[in-house]
C-alpha positions as a LaTeX table, in Angstrom:
\begin{tabular}{lrrr}
\hline
Residue & $x$ (\AA) & $y$ (\AA) & $z$ (\AA) \\
\hline
Met1 & 42.58 & 38.53 & 1.40 \\
Leu2 & 39.13 & 39.60 & 0.31 \\
Ala3 & 37.81 & 43.30 & 0.48 \\
Ala4 & 40.16 & 46.25 & $-0.78$ \\
Gly5 & 41.55 & 48.13 & 1.68 \\
Glu6 & 41.66 & 45.13 & 4.42 \\
His7 & 44.32 & 45.39 & 6.87 \\
Val8 & 46.41 & 42.57 & 8.57 \\
Ile9 & 48.13 & 43.32 & 11.92 \\
Leu10 & 49.83 & 40.22 & 13.34 \\
Thr11 & 51.45 & 41.49 & 16.61 \\
Cys12 & 53.87 & 39.47 & 18.27 \\
Met13 & 52.32 & 40.72 & 21.32 \\
Arg14 & 50.53 & 43.23 & 19.85 \\
Ser15 & 49.80 & 46.94 & 20.93 \\
Phe16 & 47.77 & 48.21 & 19.10 \\
Phe17 & 48.85 & 49.44 & 15.08 \\
Val18 & 51.44 & 52.30 & 15.05 \\
Gly19 & 50.88 & 54.32 & 11.52 \\
Gly20 & 53.40 & 54.83 & 9.15 \\
Ala21 & 55.74 & 52.25 & 6.86 \\
Val22 & 57.17 & 49.91 & 8.75 \\
Ile23 & 60.51 & 49.17 & 7.23 \\
Ala24 & 61.61 & 45.78 & 8.57 \\
Leu25 & 65.20 & 44.56 & 8.59 \\
Leu26 & 66.47 & 41.00 & 7.79 \\
Ala27 & 66.24 & 38.24 & 10.35 \\
Met28 & 69.55 & 36.22 & 10.73 \\
Ala29 & 70.04 & 32.68 & 11.91 \\
Cys30 & 72.36 & 32.76 & 15.21 \\
Gly31 & 75.75 & 31.28 & 14.37 \\
Ser32 & 74.61 & 30.11 & 11.17 \\
Gly33 & 76.05 & 32.64 & 8.78 \\
Val34 & 73.05 & 32.39 & 6.67 \\
Glu35 & 71.18 & 36.34 & 5.73 \\
Asp36 & 68.10 & 36.25 & 3.03 \\
Ser37 & 69.80 & 38.85 & 1.12 \\
Ser38 & 66.68 & 39.36 & $-0.73$ \\
Phe39 & 64.42 & 41.78 & 1.56 \\
Arg40 & 62.65 & 44.37 & $-0.11$ \\
Ser41 & 61.39 & 47.54 & 0.84 \\
Gly42 & 60.77 & 46.49 & 4.56 \\
Arg43 & 59.19 & 42.79 & 3.61 \\
Gln44 & 61.02 & 39.45 & 5.02 \\
Gly45 & 62.64 & 37.27 & 2.90 \\
Thr46 & 62.57 & 33.64 & 2.44 \\
Phe47 & 65.14 & 30.72 & 3.19 \\
Asp48 & 65.44 & 27.55 & 1.24 \\
Asp49 & 68.50 & 26.33 & 2.90 \\
Gly50 & 67.01 & 22.93 & 4.74 \\
Lys51 & 65.38 & 22.69 & 8.16 \\
Gly52 & 66.61 & 23.61 & 11.31 \\
Ala53 & 65.85 & 23.16 & 15.31 \\
Gly54 & 66.42 & 24.58 & 18.53 \\
Asp55 & 65.85 & 24.42 & 21.54 \\
Gly56 & 65.12 & 27.91 & 22.46 \\
Gly57 & 66.85 & 28.86 & 25.42 \\
Val58 & 65.66 & 31.71 & 28.18 \\
Leu59 & 66.38 & 34.83 & 28.33 \\
Gly60 & 70.16 & 36.14 & 28.86 \\
Ser61 & 70.71 & 32.36 & 29.47 \\
Gly62 & 73.22 & 29.97 & 27.40 \\
Gly63 & 72.83 & 26.64 & 25.20 \\
Asp64 & 71.32 & 26.18 & 22.35 \\
Gly65 & 69.16 & 29.04 & 20.63 \\
Gly66 & 70.53 & 31.31 & 23.45 \\
Ala67 & 68.46 & 34.29 & 23.64 \\
Ile68 & 68.77 & 38.33 & 24.06 \\
Gly69 & 71.41 & 39.56 & 25.82 \\
Asn70 & 73.51 & 36.83 & 24.09 \\
Gly71 & 74.44 & 38.97 & 21.10 \\
Cys72 & 71.66 & 36.55 & 19.63 \\
Glu73 & 68.50 & 37.97 & 17.65 \\
Pro74 & 65.14 & 36.14 & 17.59 \\
Asn75 & 64.59 & 33.75 & 14.51 \\
Leu76 & 61.16 & 33.48 & 13.38 \\
Thr77 & 61.58 & 31.55 & 10.61 \\
Gly78 & 58.33 & 29.45 & 9.78 \\
Thr79 & 56.91 & 26.94 & 6.80 \\
Leu80 & 54.88 & 28.09 & 3.88 \\
Arg81 & 52.96 & 25.65 & 1.65 \\
Asp82 & 51.30 & 26.02 & $-1.13$ \\
Phe83 & 48.04 & 24.80 & $-2.82$ \\
His84 & 46.21 & 24.84 & $-5.98$ \\
Asp85 & 43.13 & 27.08 & $-5.94$ \\
Ser86 & 40.90 & 24.21 & $-6.80$ \\
His87 & 41.57 & 22.63 & $-3.04$ \\
Pro88 & 38.12 & 22.22 & $-1.68$ \\
Asp89 & 38.93 & 24.51 & 1.49 \\
Phe90 & 40.24 & 27.53 & $-0.87$ \\
Glu91 & 38.52 & 29.70 & $-3.36$ \\
Lys92 & 35.13 & 28.76 & $-2.67$ \\
Phe93 & 34.17 & 29.99 & 0.99 \\
Asp94 & 33.30 & 33.82 & 2.44 \\
Ala95 & 32.63 & 33.77 & 6.33 \\
Thr96 & 34.19 & 33.87 & 9.75 \\
Asp97 & 34.42 & 30.14 & 11.57 \\
His98 & 35.41 & 30.27 & 14.58 \\
Asn99 & 34.72 & 26.27 & 15.09 \\
Ile100 & 37.66 & 24.35 & 12.52 \\
Val101 & 39.94 & 24.25 & 15.31 \\
Thr102 & 40.13 & 22.87 & 19.30 \\
Ser103 & 41.24 & 24.59 & 22.18 \\
Thr104 & 44.37 & 22.31 & 22.45 \\
Leu105 & 47.09 & 21.91 & 20.03 \\
Gly106 & 47.78 & 18.15 & 18.83 \\
Ser107 & 50.74 & 15.99 & 20.30 \\
Asp108 & 52.56 & 16.80 & 16.95 \\
Ser109 & 52.03 & 20.26 & 17.12 \\
Lys110 & 49.84 & 20.92 & 14.79 \\
Pro111 & 46.11 & 22.35 & 15.15 \\
Val112 & 43.12 & 19.71 & 15.74 \\
Tyr113 & 40.40 & 19.81 & 13.21 \\
Asn114 & 37.15 & 20.26 & 15.68 \\
Gly115 & 34.90 & 20.55 & 12.42 \\
Ala116 & 31.29 & 20.63 & 14.40 \\
Gly117 & 29.47 & 23.70 & 12.84 \\
Ser118 & 32.24 & 24.62 & 10.36 \\
Thr119 & 31.16 & 26.99 & 7.44 \\
Thr120 & 34.32 & 27.09 & 5.73 \\
Thr121 & 35.88 & 23.59 & 5.89 \\
Thr122 & 35.53 & 20.37 & 3.91 \\
Gly123 & 36.21 & 17.90 & 6.58 \\
Lys124 & 39.03 & 16.59 & 8.48 \\
Ala125 & 41.22 & 14.98 & 5.86 \\
Asn126 & 41.17 & 18.34 & 3.79 \\
Phe127 & 41.84 & 20.12 & 6.64 \\
Asp128 & 44.87 & 18.70 & 7.90 \\
Gln129 & 46.56 & 19.30 & 4.57 \\
Trp130 & 47.02 & 22.55 & 5.33 \\
Tyr131 & 49.95 & 22.37 & 7.69 \\
Arg132 & 51.44 & 18.68 & 6.88 \\
Asp133 & 53.28 & 18.52 & 3.48 \\
Val134 & 51.42 & 16.29 & 1.47 \\
Ala135 & 53.15 & 15.59 & $-2.18$ \\
Gly136 & 50.92 & 16.74 & $-4.95$ \\
Val137 & 48.55 & 18.58 & $-2.70$ \\
Asn138 & 50.91 & 21.28 & $-1.56$ \\
Val139 & 54.59 & 22.34 & $-1.86$ \\
Ser140 & 56.56 & 23.62 & 1.39 \\
Ser141 & 59.08 & 26.16 & 1.68 \\
Gln142 & 60.87 & 28.32 & 4.45 \\
Phe143 & 60.03 & 31.89 & 5.50 \\
Ala144 & 61.69 & 34.31 & 7.59 \\
Leu145 & 59.34 & 36.88 & 9.44 \\
Thr146 & 61.56 & 39.79 & 10.97 \\
Leu147 & 60.19 & 42.29 & 13.35 \\
Thr148 & 61.22 & 45.37 & 13.95 \\
Lys149 & 61.37 & 46.96 & 17.33 \\
Gln150 & 59.61 & 50.78 & 17.47 \\
Pro151 & 60.32 & 53.54 & 19.72 \\
Asn152 & 57.30 & 52.83 & 21.90 \\
Gly153 & 59.28 & 49.09 & 22.74 \\
Val154 & 56.92 & 47.28 & 20.70 \\
Ser155 & 57.99 & 45.23 & 17.97 \\
Thr156 & 56.31 & 45.00 & 14.40 \\
Phe157 & 55.69 & 43.20 & 11.19 \\
Asp158 & 53.15 & 44.71 & 8.65 \\
Asp159 & 52.79 & 43.80 & 5.24 \\
Gln160 & 50.07 & 45.14 & 3.49 \\
Ala161 & 50.30 & 42.48 & 0.32 \\
Phe162 & 51.54 & 40.11 & 1.97 \\
Phe163 & 51.98 & 37.65 & $-1.11$ \\
Pro164 & 55.40 & 35.49 & $-0.01$ \\
Leu165 & 54.58 & 32.93 & $-2.97$ \\
Asp166 & 54.00 & 35.08 & $-5.95$ \\
Gly167 & 55.33 & 33.26 & $-8.94$ \\
Lys168 & 56.56 & 30.32 & $-6.51$ \\
Gly169 & 55.15 & 26.79 & $-5.92$ \\
Phe170 & 51.84 & 26.30 & $-8.32$ \\
Gly171 & 52.29 & 29.41 & $-9.25$ \\
Asn172 & 49.69 & 32.51 & $-9.11$ \\
Glu173 & 47.25 & 30.00 & $-11.56$ \\
Gly174 & 46.15 & 33.02 & $-13.59$ \\
Arg175 & 45.78 & 35.47 & $-10.89$ \\
Pro176 & 48.34 & 38.90 & $-10.22$ \\
His177 & 49.41 & 36.75 & $-6.87$ \\
Asn178 & 49.36 & 33.53 & $-5.42$ \\
Phe179 & 46.52 & 34.12 & $-3.03$ \\
His180 & 46.42 & 30.11 & $-1.88$ \\
Phe181 & 49.01 & 28.97 & 1.00 \\
Thr182 & 49.26 & 28.83 & 4.54 \\
Tyr183 & 51.84 & 29.64 & 7.30 \\
Glu184 & 53.15 & 27.93 & 10.09 \\
Leu185 & 55.46 & 29.57 & 12.59 \\
His186 & 57.06 & 27.94 & 15.85 \\
Thr187 & 58.58 & 29.94 & 18.66 \\
Glu188 & 59.38 & 30.29 & 22.35 \\
Phe189 & 58.87 & 33.50 & 24.64 \\
Arg190 & 60.12 & 34.24 & 28.13 \\
Tyr191 & 56.62 & 35.77 & 30.22 \\
Gln192 & 57.52 & 38.67 & 32.26 \\
Gly193 & 54.50 & 40.00 & 32.75 \\
Gly194 & 52.62 & 42.89 & 30.40 \\
Glu195 & 52.71 & 41.29 & 27.48 \\
Val196 & 50.30 & 42.02 & 24.75 \\
Phe197 & 49.98 & 40.08 & 21.29 \\
Thr198 & 47.50 & 41.53 & 18.51 \\
Phe199 & 47.00 & 40.45 & 15.11 \\
Thr200 & 45.02 & 42.19 & 12.11 \\
Gly201 & 44.42 & 40.57 & 8.99 \\
Asp202 & 42.87 & 37.94 & 6.95 \\
Asp203 & 42.07 & 34.97 & 6.19 \\
Asp204 & 42.49 & 32.60 & 8.85 \\
Val205 & 45.01 & 32.61 & 12.10 \\
Phe206 & 44.99 & 30.53 & 15.20 \\
Val207 & 47.66 & 31.49 & 17.70 \\
Tyr208 & 48.36 & 29.18 & 20.65 \\
Ile209 & 50.62 & 29.63 & 23.67 \\
Asn210 & 51.52 & 27.04 & 25.75 \\
Asp211 & 49.77 & 24.64 & 23.63 \\
Lys212 & 46.23 & 26.45 & 24.68 \\
Leu213 & 44.88 & 28.30 & 21.48 \\
Ala214 & 44.42 & 32.47 & 23.03 \\
Leu215 & 43.95 & 33.81 & 19.60 \\
Asp216 & 41.07 & 32.53 & 17.14 \\
Leu217 & 40.32 & 34.29 & 13.78 \\
Gly218 & 39.16 & 31.29 & 11.79 \\
Gly219 & 37.04 & 31.68 & 8.20 \\
Val220 & 37.20 & 33.37 & 5.15 \\
His221 & 36.60 & 36.91 & 5.68 \\
Val222 & 37.83 & 40.72 & 5.19 \\
Ala223 & 40.31 & 41.67 & 8.16 \\
Gln224 & 39.88 & 41.22 & 11.62 \\
Thr225 & 41.72 & 41.83 & 14.92 \\
Ala226 & 42.01 & 40.15 & 17.63 \\
Ser227 & 44.98 & 40.52 & 21.19 \\
Ile228 & 45.84 & 38.80 & 24.05 \\
Asp229 & 46.84 & 40.22 & 27.52 \\
Leu230 & 49.04 & 37.44 & 28.52 \\
Asp231 & 48.44 & 38.83 & 32.24 \\
Ala232 & 44.67 & 38.45 & 31.60 \\
Lys233 & 44.97 & 34.92 & 29.82 \\
Ala234 & 47.64 & 33.35 & 32.47 \\
Thr235 & 45.68 & 31.26 & 34.44 \\
Gln236 & 43.81 & 30.25 & 31.49 \\
Leu237 & 47.24 & 29.35 & 29.45 \\
Gly238 & 48.97 & 27.96 & 32.24 \\
Ile239 & 51.71 & 30.36 & 32.16 \\
Val240 & 53.76 & 31.67 & 34.94 \\
Lys241 & 56.12 & 34.63 & 34.88 \\
Gly242 & 59.35 & 33.95 & 34.59 \\
Asn243 & 59.00 & 30.71 & 32.62 \\
Thr244 & 59.78 & 30.17 & 28.65 \\
Tyr245 & 56.78 & 28.91 & 26.84 \\
Ala246 & 56.27 & 27.70 & 23.45 \\
Met247 & 54.02 & 29.98 & 20.81 \\
Ala248 & 52.77 & 28.71 & 17.53 \\
Ile249 & 50.93 & 30.60 & 14.79 \\
Phe250 & 49.15 & 29.11 & 12.25 \\
Gln251 & 47.73 & 31.45 & 8.91 \\
Ala252 & 45.70 & 30.77 & 5.95 \\
Glu253 & 45.40 & 32.78 & 2.77 \\
Arg254 & 42.49 & 31.02 & 1.16 \\
His255 & 40.71 & 33.64 & $-1.26$ \\
Thr256 & 41.43 & 36.57 & $-3.42$ \\
Thr257 & 41.47 & 39.59 & $-3.63$ \\
Glu258 & 43.42 & 40.66 & $-1.05$ \\
Ser259 & 46.05 & 39.65 & 1.74 \\
His260 & 47.18 & 41.52 & 5.03 \\
Phe261 & 49.52 & 40.46 & 7.68 \\
Arg262 & 50.58 & 42.55 & 10.54 \\
Ile263 & 52.61 & 41.89 & 14.14 \\
Asp264 & 52.15 & 44.28 & 17.31 \\
Thr265 & 54.02 & 42.61 & 20.11 \\
Ser266 & 55.78 & 43.60 & 23.31 \\
Ile267 & 56.64 & 40.05 & 24.11 \\
Ala268 & 60.40 & 38.90 & 23.70 \\
Phe269 & 60.94 & 35.74 & 21.75 \\
Thr270 & 64.06 & 34.01 & 23.03 \\
Asn271 & 64.94 & 31.26 & 20.48 \\
Cys272 & 67.33 & 32.35 & 18.05 \\
Asn273 & 67.64 & 28.89 & 15.55 \\
Pro274 & 64.51 & 28.05 & 13.74 \\
Ile275 & 62.07 & 25.37 & 15.22 \\
Ile276 & 60.56 & 23.72 & 12.60 \\
Lys277 & 57.76 & 21.37 & 13.49 \\
\hline
\end{tabular}
């Protein structure tokens, strides 16, 4: 988002970045017959075909959202929300900020505003608009993020120019790119032991596992990196091997001049249908 050369690496259970170009293949919703044809040089496409929901079955099981082993690829489809650059929380700050959200996801599956000591937000009412549809304040659309498995077994998504809303929503507002948006993604995975998740990028990123804050890169800043070692945090997150858990990723791009987004992970996601909240 900010400084030149910033690098974002969201590692769906990350094992640090693998150099070289990553070419992402397009994801397909299981059984939906819908494939986004807009994949371009390894970048993700968008879905505007309506909102779906799935229960996200356990690995190897049947049921709605069956998983790996059933011939169904995980569908990581989330919600983009475009904002005007005049929004009070956008295009005005430049600082790391770990005081934005509380440690537990809300009952509506949204981050809960903390605010005490926050230096890059302007209050609960404005923050609550980041990940909720608000007429006149934001414009939402669905967006598919596709991971590509590397030879070392780590799945990666890497976009060094993450501008999925260029020319869309409220438009670029006189800038070369649309820099003011948020992205919300809900998925599920089966905890098997040994998984790691790493994210590197700007700006804000909040990752929740089992409704508990597991990674916090809050604030408007140059690219930063953080990892989640699931085994090391199993007690804190309340997770047990063999069980399936929810994961929620909330990202915000709030400032010019760059935007990067990368994930590297060894996590095996199990949902096939989009989980839109």
